[in-house]
KOLDO-990551 format. One line per field, with one value per atom (N, C-alpha, C, O): residue in one letter; atom name; x negated, y negated, z negated. Coordinates in steps of 0.05 Angstrom, whole numbers. Each point is the difference from the previous one (the first is absolute). Layout:
res: [A,...]
atom: [CA,...]
xx: [X,...]
yy: [Y,...]
zz: [Z,...]
//
This chain:
res: [M,M,M,M,R,R,R,R,S,S,S,S,S,S,S,S,R,R,R,R,S,S,S,S,A,A,A,A,K,K,K,K,W,W,W,W,W,W,W,W,R,R,R,R,A,A,A,A,N,N,N,N,S,S,S,S,T,T,T,T,P,P,P,P,K,K,K,K,N,N,N,N,T,T,T,T,S,S,S,S,V,V,V,V,M,M,M,M,E,E,E,E,S,S,S,S,C,C,C,C,G,G,G,G,T,T,T,T,V,V,V,V,S,S,S,S,C,C,C,C,C,C,C,C,T,T,T,T,A,A,A,A,L,L,L,L,E,E,E,E,P,P,P,P,N,N,N,N,N,N,N,N,N,N,N,N,V,V,V,V,F,F,F,F,L,L,L,L,V,V,V,V,G,G,G,G,A,A,A,A,T,T,T,T,N,N,N,N,H,H,H,H,P,P,P,P,E,E,E,E,N,N,N,N,I,I,I,I,D,D,D,D,P,P,P,P,S,S,S,S,I,I,I,I,L,L,L,L,G,G,G,G,G,G,G,G,H,H,H,H,R,R,R,R,S,S,S,S,S,S,S,S,E,E,E,E,K,K,K,K,L,L,L,L,H,H,H,H,V,V,V,V,G,G,G,G,S,S,S,S,P,P,P,P,G,G,G,G,P,P,P,P,E,E,E,E,G,G,G,G,C,C,C,C,Q,Q,Q,Q,K,K,K,K,L,L,L,L,L,L,L,L,R,R,R,R,K,K,K,K,Y,Y,Y,Y,L,L,L,L,A,A,A,A,D,D,D,D,V,V,V,V,Q,Q,Q,Q,L,L,L,L,E,E,E,E,L,L,L,L,G,G,G,G,T,T,T,T,T,T,T,T,L,L,L,L,E,E,E,E,R,R,R,R,V,V,V,V,A,A,A,A,Q,Q,Q,Q,D,D,D,D,L,L,L,L,S,S,S,S,G,G,G,G,S,S,S,S,A,A,A,A,P,P,P,P,A,A,A,A,D,D,D,D,I,I,I,I,E,E,E,E,A,A,A,A,I,I,I,I,C,C,C,C,A,A,A,A,A,A,A,A,A,A,A,A,K,K,K,K,R,R,R,R,F,F,F,F,A,A,A,A,F,F,F,F,S,S,S,S,R,R,R,R,M,M,M,M,G,G,G,G,E,E,E,E,G,G,G,G,R,R,R,R,E,E,E,E,L,L,L,L,P,P,P,P,P,P,P,P,L,L,L,L,S,S,S,S,S,S,S,S,R,R,R,R,D,D,D,D,F,F,F,F,E,E,E,E,E,E,E,E,A,A,A,A,V,V,V,V,K,K,K,K,R,R,R,R,V,V,V,V,R,R,R,R,G,G,G,G,Q,Q,Q,Q,Y,Y,Y,Y]
atom: [N,CA,C,O,N,CA,C,O,N,CA,C,O,N,CA,C,O,N,CA,C,O,N,CA,C,O,N,CA,C,O,N,CA,C,O,N,CA,C,O,N,CA,C,O,N,CA,C,O,N,CA,C,O,N,CA,C,O,N,CA,C,O,N,CA,C,O,N,CA,C,O,N,CA,C,O,N,CA,C,O,N,CA,C,O,N,CA,C,O,N,CA,C,O,N,CA,C,O,N,CA,C,O,N,CA,C,O,N,CA,C,O,N,CA,C,O,N,CA,C,O,N,CA,C,O,N,CA,C,O,N,CA,C,O,N,CA,C,O,N,CA,C,O,N,CA,C,O,N,CA,C,O,N,CA,C,O,N,CA,C,O,N,CA,C,O,N,CA,C,O,N,CA,C,O,N,CA,C,O,N,CA,C,O,N,CA,C,O,N,CA,C,O,N,CA,C,O,N,CA,C,O,N,CA,C,O,N,CA,C,O,N,CA,C,O,N,CA,C,O,N,CA,C,O,N,CA,C,O,N,CA,C,O,N,CA,C,O,N,CA,C,O,N,CA,C,O,N,CA,C,O,N,CA,C,O,N,CA,C,O,N,CA,C,O,N,CA,C,O,N,CA,C,O,N,CA,C,O,N,CA,C,O,N,CA,C,O,N,CA,C,O,N,CA,C,O,N,CA,C,O,N,CA,C,O,N,CA,C,O,N,CA,C,O,N,CA,C,O,N,CA,C,O,N,CA,C,O,N,CA,C,O,N,CA,C,O,N,CA,C,O,N,CA,C,O,N,CA,C,O,N,CA,C,O,N,CA,C,O,N,CA,C,O,N,CA,C,O,N,CA,C,O,N,CA,C,O,N,CA,C,O,N,CA,C,O,N,CA,C,O,N,CA,C,O,N,CA,C,O,N,CA,C,O,N,CA,C,O,N,CA,C,O,N,CA,C,O,N,CA,C,O,N,CA,C,O,N,CA,C,O,N,CA,C,O,N,CA,C,O,N,CA,C,O,N,CA,C,O,N,CA,C,O,N,CA,C,O,N,CA,C,O,N,CA,C,O,N,CA,C,O,N,CA,C,O,N,CA,C,O,N,CA,C,O,N,CA,C,O,N,CA,C,O,N,CA,C,O,N,CA,C,O,N,CA,C,O,N,CA,C,O,N,CA,C,O,N,CA,C,O,N,CA,C,O,N,CA,C,O,N,CA,C,O,N,CA,C,O,N,CA,C,O,N,CA,C,O,N,CA,C,O,N,CA,C,O,N,CA,C,O,N,CA,C,O,N,CA,C,O,N,CA,C,O,N,CA,C,O,N,CA,C,O,N,CA,C,O,N,CA,C,O,N,CA,C,O,N,CA,C,O,N,CA,C,O,N,CA,C,O,N,CA,C,O,N,CA,C,O,N,CA,C,O,N,CA,C,O,N,CA,C,O,N,CA,C,O,N,CA,C,O,N,CA,C,O,N,CA,C,O,N,CA,C,O,N,CA,C,O,N,CA,C,O,N,CA,C,O,N,CA,C,O]
xx: [-22,24,-25,-24,37,-18,16,24,-62,3,26,-4,12,13,-12,7,-32,-15,3,9,-15,-8,26,2,24,18,7,19,-29,10,-25,3,-26,-22,20,8,-8,31,6,-10,38,25,-27,-5,-14,-15,-8,8,-17,-18,27,3,12,19,7,10,-16,3,19,6,-2,18,-2,-12,29,2,-30,-13,7,-30,-10,-6,0,-36,-7,17,-53,-7,-10,-12,23,1,-37,-10,-3,-29,-13,-17,31,-9,9,-17,40,15,-17,-11,16,-12,-21,-6,-15,-34,-3,-16,36,-2,-29,-16,14,-39,-9,-9,13,-23,-9,-21,42,-2,4,2,-2,4,-34,-8,-7,-24,-23,-23,30,-6,0,-19,41,0,-17,18,-26,-2,-2,-18,26,12,-6,5,-19,-6,31,11,-4,25,23,16,-12,33,11,-2,11,8,24,-7,27,22,15,18,-26,26,15,0,13,30,16,11,-14,17,7,-17,39,23,7,7,-9,11,33,-2,18,6,-7,14,-29,-12,-46,-16,15,-29,-22,-21,35,-8,-9,-20,32,-10,-23,-10,13,-29,-27,-4,-13,-17,-25,-11,0,-24,-17,-17,15,-31,1,-17,53,3,2,8,-12,15,-37,1,-22,-24,-22,-4,-15,-21,4,17,-22,-3,27,13,-6,30,18,4,5,10,0,-2,5,-6,7,-14,50,19,27,16,-17,23,27,-2,22,18,21,4,8,24,12,-7,33,27,9,15,-9,19,15,3,9,44,3,-17,44,12,9,14,-26,23,22,13,0,34,20,23,-48,17,-4,15,-29,8,12,7,-9,8,41,14,-5,23,14,21,-53,19,-4,23,-32,7,26,18,-19,28,25,13,-20,34,-3,20,-32,3,6,18,-31,5,24,7,6,23,19,17,-19,17,35,22,-29,41,0,20,-35,25,-2,-9,20,11,-14,11,-35,-9,17,15,-14,18,-3,-23,43,6,-31,1,-19,-20,-26,-19,24,-20,-12,18,-47,3,-18,-12,8,-35,-20,-18,26,-23,-12,-24,33,-8,-18,-18,41,-15,-25,-13,5,-21,-19,-15,22,-17,-19,-24,44,-16,-9,-18,30,-15,-24,-11,3,-24,-24,-2,-17,-17,2,-21,41,9,-3,5,-18,3,24,18,-20,34,7,23,-33,4,20,24,-33,6,21,5,6,26,9,8,0,17,7,22,-33,-2,16,17,-28,15,43,23,-35,34,14,23,-37,22,-3,21,-35,16,6,2,3,25,19,21,-21,23,19,22,-42,11,1,23,-33,10,30,17,-14,26,22,23,-27,10,21,23,-39,-6,24,18,-11,30,7,-16,25,22,41,20,-29,20,26,-8,36,1,22,22,-42,2,-19,-16,13,2,-15,-10,2,-22,-24,4,-29,-23,-5,-7,13,-1,-27,-20,23,-17,-28,5,-33,-30,11,11,-25,-12,-20,-14,5,-40,-3,-21,49,-4,-15,-24,45,-4,-30,-8,-7,-30,-12,-9,9,-25,0,-24,36,10,-10,-9,17,-17,-34,-17,11,-33,-7,-18,31,-23,10,-15,38,-8,-26,-15,23,-25,-26,-17,9,-24,-2,-18,30,0,-11,-21,34,7,21,8,1,14,-1,15]
yy: [21,-24,-18,5,-29,-35,-6,0,-10,-17,-32,-9,2,-40,-13,-9,11,-24,14,-14,41,1,5,1,4,-7,-29,-2,-18,-30,-7,-19,41,-15,11,-10,41,4,-20,-5,-15,-8,-18,5,-29,-21,1,-16,27,23,10,10,-13,6,-14,-22,35,-23,-7,22,-33,-3,15,20,-23,24,2,21,-48,12,-18,-19,26,-4,24,15,0,9,7,-13,44,3,-3,-10,17,-6,-14,2,-29,-35,-7,-10,13,-11,17,-10,34,11,10,14,-16,11,35,15,-10,27,12,17,-25,-1,-1,19,-42,16,-4,-12,27,18,35,18,-12,21,5,18,-35,-8,9,5,-3,-4,30,7,8,27,25,11,-1,21,25,7,24,16,13,23,-33,7,-11,10,-36,-16,22,0,23,18,-28,-19,12,-21,9,3,-1,6,-11,-3,-8,-22,6,20,-32,13,-31,-17,16,-21,3,12,-19,2,-23,-21,27,-36,22,25,-32,-9,-13,3,-12,-16,1,-14,37,5,-29,-10,5,-14,-26,-15,14,-28,-1,-13,44,3,-12,3,-18,-6,18,9,-2,14,5,15,-26,-1,18,9,-10,19,37,15,-9,17,17,24,-34,-3,7,-21,31,7,17,17,-16,20,-5,18,-36,-17,34,12,-8,23,27,3,16,17,23,17,-25,17,-15,-12,16,-11,13,17,-29,36,-23,-20,20,-7,0,0,1,5,-5,-16,14,1,-21,-7,-2,-12,18,6,3,22,-9,-19,43,0,-1,-5,9,0,17,-5,32,21,-3,13,-26,-20,-26,-7,1,-24,6,-21,37,18,11,0,9,5,-27,0,-24,-10,-15,-3,-6,-14,18,-5,27,23,-6,-13,13,-9,-36,-6,-13,-25,-11,-23,42,-6,25,4,10,25,-20,8,-32,-4,-24,-13,11,-21,22,23,-35,8,-16,-21,30,-15,2,20,-51,-6,19,9,9,7,-5,-17,38,-11,-8,-3,-1,-1,32,15,-2,21,-5,-21,50,2,-6,-16,35,9,-27,-2,-15,-24,-31,-15,19,-12,2,-20,56,14,-21,-19,30,7,-30,0,-25,-35,0,-16,38,-5,12,-7,28,21,-21,-23,38,-16,-21,-11,1,-12,13,25,-46,15,0,-17,55,-8,-23,-4,-15,-19,-15,-6,3,-30,18,-14,43,14,-10,-21,23,4,-27,0,-25,-30,-11,-18,36,4,6,-11,28,14,-18,-8,-2,-14,-30,-12,6,-28,7,-20,39,8,4,3,-2,0,-25,-4,-4,-31,-7,5,-16,-3,6,-17,41,9,-8,-2,-2,-11,-26,-11,11,-43,10,-16,37,-1,10,19,-19,12,-3,14,-45,-11,11,5,-5,11,29,4,12,20,8,-18,39,10,23,9,7,11,-6,-9,7,-6,16,22,-46,13,16,1,9,23,-12,-16,16,-13,7,18,-49,-5,10,15,-21,2,-25,-7,-14,-29,6,-1,7,-8,18,-8,34,9,-28,-12,4,-21,-25,-5,-13,-9,-1,-18,53,-6,8,0,6,15,-29,-1,-27,-26,-6,-15,23,-23,18,-9,37,14,-12,-5,0,18,-29,-3,-31,-19,-17,-13,15,-6,-22,2,-13,-24,-24,-18]
zz: [-3,3,11,0,10,-5,-16,-5,-6,-26,6,22,-28,-6,21,22,-39,17,34,18,-15,31,11,25,-46,29,7,16,-25,-12,30,15,-13,19,37,21,-37,25,13,21,-39,7,15,23,-40,15,26,16,-13,37,14,22,-37,25,29,-1,27,11,32,9,-1,23,10,-7,40,9,24,0,21,7,-3,15,-53,-9,-3,-9,18,-7,-32,-17,18,-31,-3,-20,38,-11,-9,-17,35,-8,-25,-15,6,-20,-35,-20,27,-38,2,-20,43,3,-1,-12,27,-6,18,-9,25,22,-33,-13,7,-21,-15,-3,-24,-10,17,-16,39,6,7,14,-23,24,-32,6,-39,-10,-16,-14,18,0,-7,13,-17,-11,7,-16,37,-8,-20,2,-35,-22,-19,-20,38,-20,0,-18,41,-5,13,-16,39,-4,37,23,-32,32,-2,-17,41,18,12,14,-16,20,13,-13,40,9,21,14,-3,25,12,-9,24,26,15,-1,9,20,27,19,-19,18,-8,-12,28,-5,18,-8,33,16,-28,2,-19,-16,-32,-18,36,-34,24,24,-49,6,1,-21,51,-11,-10,9,-33,-7,-32,-15,15,-19,10,-18,33,14,11,8,-9,7,-5,-13,10,-20,-22,6,-21,-36,-10,-10,13,-7,-12,-21,52,1,13,24,-40,-9,21,11,-10,9,10,-14,40,-6,22,18,-24,11,21,-12,39,2,17,23,-35,4,18,-10,36,23,-8,-23,43,-5,20,17,-18,8,25,4,23,19,1,-21,51,12,-26,-6,-9,-4,-28,-14,4,-23,-19,-23,51,-5,11,0,6,9,-42,-12,8,-32,-10,-7,0,-12,8,-15,40,19,-31,-21,40,-24,-21,-4,-17,-26,-3,-15,27,-5,14,-3,20,6,-1,18,-37,0,-4,8,-23,0,28,3,9,32,20,-4,32,19,23,7,5,31,14,2,16,19,17,-1,25,9,37,18,-21,15,-6,14,-59,-7,-10,-6,2,1,-19,-1,-26,-9,15,0,13,26,7,-6,14,10,-13,8,-38,-20,-15,-8,5,-7,22,-5,30,24,-8,-3,1,-5,-18,-3,-25,-26,-12,-21,38,2,-4,9,-27,-18,-14,-5,-3,-15,-23,-1,-34,-20,-10,1,-19,-9,-12,6,-24,-13,31,-2,17,4,29,20,-19,14,-13,10,-44,-14,-7,-11,13,4,19,-3,34,28,-10,1,-5,-11,-18,5,-32,-12,21,4,2,14,22,13,0,24,-11,12,-43,-4,-20,-10,13,1,22,4,22,25,-2,1,-5,15,-26,7,-29,-25,16,0,9,9,17,-3,20,30,-28,-2,-14,-7,0,1,-2,1,-30,-22,32,-22,-5,-11,25,-8,-23,-6,-5,-27,5,-20,50,9,7,23,-27,12,30,8,1,32,8,-14,35,15,11,18,-22,4,31,12,-9,30,10,-14,45,-1,-11,-11,16,-3,-28,-4,-15,-26,-16,-22,37,7,4,-19,40,13,-20,-2,-12,-7,-35,-14,7,-25,3,-18,47,10,-8,-17,26,5,-28,-12,-5,-24,-26,-17,27,-21,11,-18,43,9,2,17,-28,2,24,0,16,29,-5,23,-30,-7,8,-10]
//
């Protein structure tokens, strides 16, 4: 369990979305000072590996790296079935097509896109009591919203 001082440090050093964690908390400096006998096991995860400072991965700082890739079309379909189990799709909009379009996206992004698509459909609801079927346009707009293309 972390000490209260440690918890305060983590809260104080939280970074905005587009700021490199390595730049803000001096991770490279800390990792450089570590020796094998320090018995430190550092775990990091990201949905955007392209934003990792290359210096943290190079040299002797990281002896083991494990890459878990993004889901392909079949994995996307499974996630879409999970996140869209309670909604209908408009005629002509298929899970297969949406999965193909989202292939390679991070699971968290797929979940956010599904939630955003539901919100776009909700905005078309009118006086009805049920969510209208999700359309291809709902997904297109959701992708733009989640990926910051608005």
